[in-house]
N, C-alpha and C positions, 0 to 999 in steps of 0.2 A: 504493500500500500504506500502511495506517495506520502510524504511527510511535510514538515514545515520548511518553507523557503523564504529567505529574505532577499529582496532586490534592493540594491543600493543605487538610487537614481530614478527619478520620476519623470524623465523625458519620454518621448514616443517609444524608444526601444524598451525602456524599463516597464512602461505601462503595457505594451504589447506582450512582453514576456510574462507579465503577471496574468494577463488573460489566458495565454496558452498554458501556463502552469495550472491555473484553476480548472481549465478544461480537462487537464490530465489528473485532476483530483488532489492537487497540492493545496496546502494552507499557505497563503501568501501574505507577506507584509512588505510594503514598499516604504523605504526611508529616503526622503528627499530633503536636502539641506536648505534649499531656498524656501521662501514663503508660499510658493505655489508649485503645482505640477505643470508639466507640459513642455519644459525646456524651451526650445526655439519656436514653439507653436503658441501664439497668443494673439488675441484680436481685441480691438477697442474702437470706439467711434471717433471719427473726425468729421466735423461738420454734419453730424447726425448720421453718418454712413459707417457701417462696421467694416473696417479695413484691417487686414492682418498686418501686424507689425513685425512678424517673423516670417517663416516660410509661408508662401501664399498659394502654392499649387503643388500637386504631386503628379508624377508620371502616370498617365492612364494606360500606357502600353506595357507597364510591368504589373503583374496581377496582385502583388502583395497588398498594396494600399487599397485598391478597389475591393478586393476580397474581404479585407478587414472591415471596411466601412459597411459593406453589405451584411456581414455577420453581425454587426451592431444594429441592424435595422435602419440604417441611415441612407439607403440607396436612393430614396426619394429626395434627398437633400443634395445629391451630386449635381453640379452645374458645370458647364463647359464654356470656354472663352468665346466671346463674340468675334474676336480676331486674335491671331497669333503672329501677325505681320510685324516683325521688328526690323529696325534699321541700324546702321552704324553712323554715328556722328563723328566724322573724321576729316581733317584738313578743311574745316570750316563749313562742311555741308553734310546733309543727310544723304546716305547712300544705301541702296537696297542690298541686302545680303544675297549672295548667289543662292539660287534655289537648291542646287545639288552640292551640298557641303555637309560635313560631319564635324560638329563642334568647331567650325571654322576651317577645317582642312578641306580644300576644294576638290571636286570630282570633275569639273568641266572648265577648261581654260577659257572657252568663249564666254561662258556666264561670268567668270571672274573678270574678264575684260569689260563686259557690259556694266558691271556693278560700279565701276569707277573708283573702287576703294584703293587700288594700287596705282602708283605712278607708272609711266611707260617703262622705266627701267625695272621697276619691281615686277611688272607683268612679264617682261622679257625673261627675267630670271626665273619666274614661276614656271614658265613654259619649258624650261630646261629639264624639268622632272620627266618629261616624255623621252628624253634621249640620254640622260645621265646614266652611267653604269650603276649597278646595284650598290646601295649603301651598306657597307659592312656594319654589323651590330653584334657585339659580344657582350651579352647580358643587358641589363636595363640601362636606359639612357634617358636624358630629359626630353620632354616634348619639343623644346626649342631646338635641341641638337638634331633630332631625327627629322622633324618637319622642315627646319631650316636647311638641312643638307639637301633636301629634295626641292623645295620651293623658294628658298631664300628668306631673308630676314623680314621683308615687308609682309609676307603672308603670316608669319608668326606674330609680328607686332600689331598688325591692323585687323587681323581676322581671328586667329587662334587665341591670342591673349585675351581679347574682350569676351569671347564666348566661353572657352574652357577655363581661362584664368578667373573669369567672373564667377564660375560655379564654386571655386575654392577660395576666392579672394587671394589667389596665389600667383606665382611667377612661373611662366612657362620654362624658364631656364633652370628651374628647380623641380617642377612637377614630373613625376614618373610617366613615361610613355606607356609602359606596360600596365600600370595601375589605373591611370585616368582614361586611357583609350584602349582597353583590352581587346575589343573586337578588331579595331584597326591594326593594333600591334600584331595580332595573329595573322591577319591577311597580308600585312606588309612583308612578312617573311616568305610569302608565296608569290609576290609580284615585285618586279623591278620598279615600276612606277607607283608612287604613293597615290596618285589620282586614280589609277586602276584599282588599287586596294580599297579606296573609298567607294568606288562604284559598286564593288562587291558587297561591302557592308551596307550600303543604302538599298541595294537591290535594283533590278532593272527599272528604268524610267519608261514604262509601257502603259498603255491605256488598259483599264480593267476589262476582263472578259465580258462581252456583250455590249460594250460601249460603242455607240454609233459614231463613225467619223464625222467631224464637223459639229458635233454637239458638245456642250460643256461637260467635262469629266466630273463625275461625282466627287464631292469633297472627301478627302482621306479621313480616316478615323481621328478623333482629337488626340493630341499628344498629351495635353494636361487637363486636369480637372481640379475642382475644389468643392467645398461645402457651401451651401447658400448662406450660412451664418459666418463663414470664414473657417479656415483650417484650425484656427485657434479654439474652436468649439469641440474639436475631436478629443483632446485629452480627458476632459471631464466625462464625456460619453464612454470613453474606453475604460476609465477608472471605475465608473458605476457598473459597467457590464462585467468587469473582472471580479467584482465582489471582494477584492483585496482590501486588507487593512492598510490605509495610506496615512503616513505621517509626514507633515512638512516641518521645516525648521528642525530637522533631525539629522545633524551632521555626524557621519560615521568617522571616527578618528583612528580606529584600529581594527584589524582583522586577524584572528588567530584560530588555529586548529585546536580542537579539544578531543578528548578520547571518543566522543560520540558524534562529532560534527564540527560546528564552527561557532565561534563567539565573536560578536561585534561590540565594540565600545562606542557608545553614542553620547553626544552632548559634550558640554564643557568639561575640562579637566577637574575643576573644583566640584563638579556634581555629575560624575559619570553614571551611565546606565549601561547594563550589559544585556544584550539580546542574543539568545542561543537559537541555532537553526540546524536542520539536517543538511541544508545546502544553501549556497549563496550565488547570486547572479550580480556581477558588477556591470551596471549600465551607466557608466560614468565617462567623461572625457579622459583622455589618455593619462594626463599628469596626475589627477587625483586617484585614478585607478592604480597607477604605478606606485604611489605612496602606500596604498593599502596592501598591495601585493609584495612590496619589498621584503618584509620579514618572512613571507611564506614561499615566494617563488622569485628569487632575485633576478634570474635571467629574463623572465617575462617582464618583470618590472623595469629592468634596464632597457629593453626594447620599446616598451611603452613610453618611457621618458624621452626617447629619441623623436617622438612625433611632435612636431611644432603645430601651433595654432595661430590663425590670423584673427584679428579683431576687425569689426566693421560697425557701421551705424546705418540705420534706416531713418531717413528724414522724410516724413509724409507731409505734403503740402496740399491744401485745399484752395482752389481758385474758382471764382465764377467763370462760367463758359465765356462770358463776354471779355474776359481778360486776355484771351488768346486771339491773335489777329486772324487766324484761320481755324476752321473746325479741326479739333484734335482727332487724328486717325492713327490706326496701328496700335499695337500693344505696348510699344515703347521703343527705346533705343539703347545701344551700348556705346561706350566711349573707350577707345584704346588708351592704354597708359602712356604711350608716346605722345599723345596730345596734351598731356600734363594738365588735366582737369581734376578737380576734387571728386566729382561725381563719376562713377564708373558705369552705372546703369540706371535707367529710368523706366518705370512701369506706369502707364496711364491706367490706373486701377479701374476707374469707372468706365473706361472704354473697353478694356480687356474683359471685364466682368460686368456685362450690362445689367445683370440681375441686381446689382448694388443700388441702382437708381431707377429700376423698372417701375416702382410704385410711387416715385416722387411726383408731386403735383406739377403739371406742365412739362413733364419729361425731365431729362437730365439737365440740371442747371449748375451743378457743381462738378468740377473735374478734380478727382483725388489723384495725386501723383506721388509715387514712392521713389525716392532717390537713394541709391546705395553708395556709401562712401567707405573707403578704407581698403587697402590691400596689405599683404604681408610686407613688412618693412616700411610702411607708411603710417605708423602709429601716431606720428606727431600731429597729423591733421585731426585725429580723433581726440586729442587732448584739449581741444578748444571747447569753450562753453557752448551750451545748447543753442543759444541765440546766434552765436557766430557760425556754428555749424549749419544752422538753418539758413542763414544769410548766404553762405557759400553755395548751398544747394540751390537756392532761389536764383542766385546770380548765374550759375551754370545753366539752369533751365531757361532763364530769360535769353541767354546768349544763343541757345540752340533753337528755341521756339518763338522768341519774340514776345512772350507773355509779359504783360505790363502790370504794374501795381503790386502791392504786397499781397501775400496769400491771406485768405480769410481766416485760416486756422493752420497751426503747425503742430506736429508731434515728432519728437526726437526719441528714438529707441536705440540704445547702445547694446552691442553684442560683443563683449570683451572676451577674447580667446575662444571664439565660437566655432571656427571652421578648421578642421584638421587638414594638415598639408600632406598630400600623398606624394612625397618627394622620392627621388631616385632610390631604389632599393626597398620601396614600400612593401611589395609582395613578400619578399624574404623576411622583412621585419614582422609582418603579420603572422607568417608561418611560425616564427620563433615564439611569438606571444601565445599563439594557440597551442603549440606543442607544450609549452611550460604550464599553461593553465590546465590542459588535459591531464597532466601528470598529477594534479591535485584533485582527488575524487570529491565530487559534490561541489565543484566550483566551475562557473562558466562566466563568459564575458560577452558583451554585445554593445552595439552603438555605431555612431557615424565614423569612428576612426578606422574601420576595418574594410568594408567592401563597397562603400559608396556613401555619399553624404545626403542623398535624397531619402525621403520618407519610406518608399518601398524597400530600399536597401537596408535601412535601419530595422524595419519590421522583419526582413528576412534573417538578419543576425539575431533578432529576438527569438524567432521560432527555433533557430538552430540551438541557441542557448537553452531554451526551454526543453527541447528534445534531449539534449545532453543531460540535463539535470533529472528529468523524469526517468531516463534510462538508468541513471545511477540509483535513484530512489527505488526503482522497481527491482533492480538486479543486484545492487551491491551496497546498499546503505547498511551501516553498522547499527549499533545500539543507539536509540534515540537519546538526545540530550534532554535535560529537564526543560519544562516549559519556559518560555521567555520570562526573565525576571525583571523587576523594576529596579529602582535606584538602590545601590548598596553603599 
């Protein structure tokens, strides 16, 4: 029979693990150090509109997120973008993304030319991918090294960096090619041209079966989805469905093995509390997980400590529609780091998600805009006061769109040390962590630091952790420890 499990961390991975463990018959307690659950999923109103201040969408083409939402009975709350058309703001103009590209790595030289993103010299260099000899690769390399060797620096700087680097708030000269672009990395070993490898990853650009020539092709399935009340509503629904005992403001300071399982030390040193469990799941960022693991599994702890994190901020601005000189179209735009702007990405939330203002009197009169600031190594910009950070975002938005006047309302949300960096060697690092944790019966680990920073990837790691723990409890658990005790 499954026993008592403590999950350390109440973000999406920890809460999902709690649900899967409860489904397997375990008694679950979630300990979260902050005042709320949900991690980077949170929503609040700006100008009367509920807009996520953390993650605002999940991949619809990966099943884990959609399946979880449906299992919670929330399928009727799934909504899809009104538009996903994004552009690049570079060299003083908005420029359309090439249609056939994979996180910025192009598949079609002609489309790349038409986009106008590259200079003439940059485009000529990119076309050399078709004729250059194969690029030798011995082990993992950075994205910038591999893509730059094929297409040149401009493709890296003005396409790959804003798309892929934006996902991680990272630098392409540090991010791992194998870890961040695994499908493309695999195909690149089979094709001399990287553009040909991208074509294979994307699949053939053909009309659907039964499509009549000359008629508009049916829209492809949506790539992203969210909940009508915002993704920030998911954690509470997940917590309620799990039936887990959830405690906030409960910082775990120590983890130790006992004769019958595990003991966690919770709370301040002057008033500690000890919680005993048959098994433990660590659903924490890498650094705090490393600190807890250090006395138990030093090798895994050391590998976790190697994972760096980037900080960022989301500045949400609300403007009247009339403040924009032209109607706002498209889901938003990206800004390459080489253009030296504070804002790296902009989402026109009320355009991308029409449901946000569908019931507003007179139609949409407010445009809510999410501006992302901060990249790894650019922490100085985030040290500014909220008002100055908002002014930076508003100035960059005005330069790009021509919006006039101050925003009607502003919200600044800071995410310090929030995005793990999948740097060169990441896959080997994760293998070492998992091997070390697997050597400790009744211990598992999950979260964004491992197989992807998106919500579906985090849920997948949670299911893996839950399965590992349930397998241990059913097949190898020793004598149960005494019930969780209070302060001693």
